[in-house]
C-alpha positions as CSV (number, residue, x, y, z in Angstrom):
1,M,12.7,1.3,-2.5
2,N,10.0,4.3,-1.5
3,W,7.6,5.0,-3.4
4,A,9.4,8.2,-5.4
5,A,12.0,5.7,-6.4
6,F,9.5,3.2,-7.1
7,S,7.1,6.2,-9.5
8,S,10.3,7.2,-10.7
9,A,11.1,4.0,-12.0
10,E,7.6,3.0,-13.5
11,P,5.4,6.0,-13.8
12,D,2.7,4.4,-15.7
13,L,2.1,1.8,-13.1
14,A,2.8,3.6,-10.2
15,K,-0.1,6.2,-11.2
16,T,-2.2,3.5,-11.8
17,V,-1.8,1.9,-8.5
18,E,-2.2,5.5,-6.6
19,E,-5.5,5.8,-8.8
20,R,-6.9,2.7,-7.4
21,F,-6.3,3.9,-4.1
22,G,-7.4,7.0,-4.5
23,A,-10.8,5.8,-5.5
24,Y,-11.5,4.6,-2.3
25,T,-11.1,5.3,1.4
26,H,-10.8,2.1,3.2
27,H,-8.2,-0.7,1.7
28,I,-6.9,-3.8,3.6
29,L,-3.8,-4.0,5.6
30,A,-2.6,-7.7,6.2
31,T,0.1,-7.8,9.0
32,L,1.4,-10.9,10.9
33,R,0.4,-11.4,14.5
34,K,3.0,-12.6,17.3
35,D,2.2,-16.4,16.3
36,G,2.9,-15.9,12.4
37,S,-0.5,-15.8,11.5
38,P,-2.4,-13.1,9.1
39,R,-4.4,-10.7,10.5
40,T,-5.9,-8.3,8.1
41,T,-7.5,-5.4,9.1
42,G,-8.9,-1.8,7.4
43,L,-6.6,1.2,7.0
44,E,-6.5,4.5,4.5
45,V,-3.7,4.8,2.8
46,R,-2.1,8.7,2.3
47,F,0.6,9.2,-1.1
48,L,2.7,12.4,0.1
49,N,6.2,13.6,-0.2
50,G,7.1,10.5,-2.0
51,E,6.2,8.5,0.0
52,L,3.8,5.6,0.8
53,W,2.3,6.4,4.6
54,L,0.5,4.1,6.9
55,G,-1.4,5.8,10.0
56,M,-2.9,4.1,13.0
57,M,-4.5,4.6,16.1
58,P,-1.9,4.0,19.1
59,D,-1.4,0.9,20.1
60,S,-4.1,-0.7,18.0
61,L,-3.3,-4.6,16.7
62,K,-2.0,-4.0,13.6
63,A,0.6,-1.1,14.8
64,L,1.9,-3.4,17.6
65,D,2.2,-6.2,14.5
66,L,4.7,-4.2,12.5
67,R,6.3,-3.0,15.4
68,R,7.1,-6.6,15.8
69,D,7.1,-7.7,12.2
70,P,7.2,-5.0,9.4
71,R,6.2,-6.9,7.1
72,F,2.8,-6.2,5.2
73,A,0.8,-6.5,2.4
74,L,-1.9,-3.7,1.3
75,Q,-5.0,-4.5,-0.9
76,A,-7.0,-1.3,-2.7
77,N,-10.6,-1.5,-1.8
78,P,-11.6,-3.6,-4.7
79,G,-15.1,-1.2,-4.7
80,A,-18.7,-1.7,-5.5
81,G,-19.9,-4.7,-7.2
82,T,-17.0,-6.9,-9.0
83,G,-15.7,-4.5,-12.1
84,M,-12.6,-3.6,-10.6
85,G,-12.5,-0.4,-12.9
86,G,-8.2,-0.2,-13.0
87,G,-7.7,-3.5,-11.8
88,D,-7.2,-5.4,-8.6
89,V,-3.6,-3.8,-6.8
90,R,-1.6,-4.6,-3.9
91,I,1.7,-3.8,-2.5
92,S,4.0,-5.9,0.0
93,G,7.0,-4.7,1.6
94,R,7.9,-3.2,5.2
95,A,6.4,-0.4,7.1
96,I,8.9,1.4,9.1
97,E,7.6,3.6,12.3
98,V,8.7,6.9,11.9
99,D,9.1,9.2,15.2
100,D,10.7,11.9,14.1
101,P,8.7,15.0,15.3
102,R,8.9,17.1,12.1
103,T,8.0,15.0,9.8
104,K,4.9,13.8,12.0
105,A,4.0,17.8,12.4
106,G,4.5,17.5,8.6
107,Y,1.9,14.7,8.4
108,V,-0.6,16.1,10.3
109,E,-0.6,19.7,9.0
110,E,-1.5,17.3,5.1
111,V,-3.6,14.9,7.0
112,E,-5.1,16.4,10.3
113,P,-5.2,12.8,12.1
114,P,-7.0,12.3,15.2
115,E,-3.7,12.5,17.7
116,P,-1.8,10.7,19.3
117,F,-1.0,8.1,16.3
118,H,1.3,5.8,15.0
119,L,2.9,6.5,11.5
120,F,4.8,4.3,9.4
121,R,6.7,4.9,5.9
122,T,7.4,2.4,3.4
123,E,9.4,0.4,2.0
124,L,8.3,-1.6,-1.5
125,T,9.4,-5.4,-1.8
126,E,6.4,-6.0,-4.5
127,V,3.3,-4.1,-6.5
128,V,0.8,-5.8,-8.3
129,R,-1.7,-5.3,-10.6
130,T,-4.4,-7.6,-12.1
131,Y,-6.7,-6.8,-14.3
132,V,-8.9,-8.4,-17.5
133,E,-8.1,-6.5,-21.1
134,D,-10.9,-7.0,-23.6
135,D,-12.7,-9.5,-21.4
136,R,-10.7,-12.5,-22.4
137,Y,-7.4,-12.3,-21.2
138,L,-6.0,-12.1,-17.5
139,I,-3.3,-9.5,-17.1
140,V,-0.6,-9.6,-14.2
141,Q,1.8,-6.9,-13.9
142,V,4.2,-7.7,-10.6
143,W,6.7,-5.3,-10.0
144,K,10.3,-5.6,-8.0
145,P,12.9,-3.4,-6.8
146,G,15.4,-3.6,-9.3
147,E,13.3,-5.2,-11.8
148,P,11.4,-4.0,-15.4
149,V,7.5,-4.5,-14.6
150,R,7.0,-8.3,-16.3
151,T,3.6,-9.0,-17.6
152,L,1.5,-12.2,-18.0
153,K,-0.9,-12.7,-20.1
154,R,-3.4,-15.6,-19.5
155,T,-6.7,-17.1,-21.2
């Protein structure tokens, strides 16, 4: 499921997630190394034309990781301090490299990335938002394709 389909299915959660990612430029991407261990690196993301895009420098380790194993997890920058206004948000899924020149040209027109670059569109497998309510409850919202958002409330 791409970002547009998720946004259509869960517009409130999608809006919150986009706002959290929009609050800062750099976020944390987790990929899998050749040996299966995790690798975390910084990354800029873009929500454009109904897709969540991951762009990266040519032959970067994260790009090579995604080419080998497309599974990823993406964590929004929590920002300064510990307040995390809007909560903590994470997106998991699969990254599919885009080679189509027209699609890449459209991305370049909008984003103006340094070239050359790798471009990946995403297929979502999970979106999670965690936040504190009334300084008392930990709220966890979990979405997976084909399911409504589940909300867990803990003290």
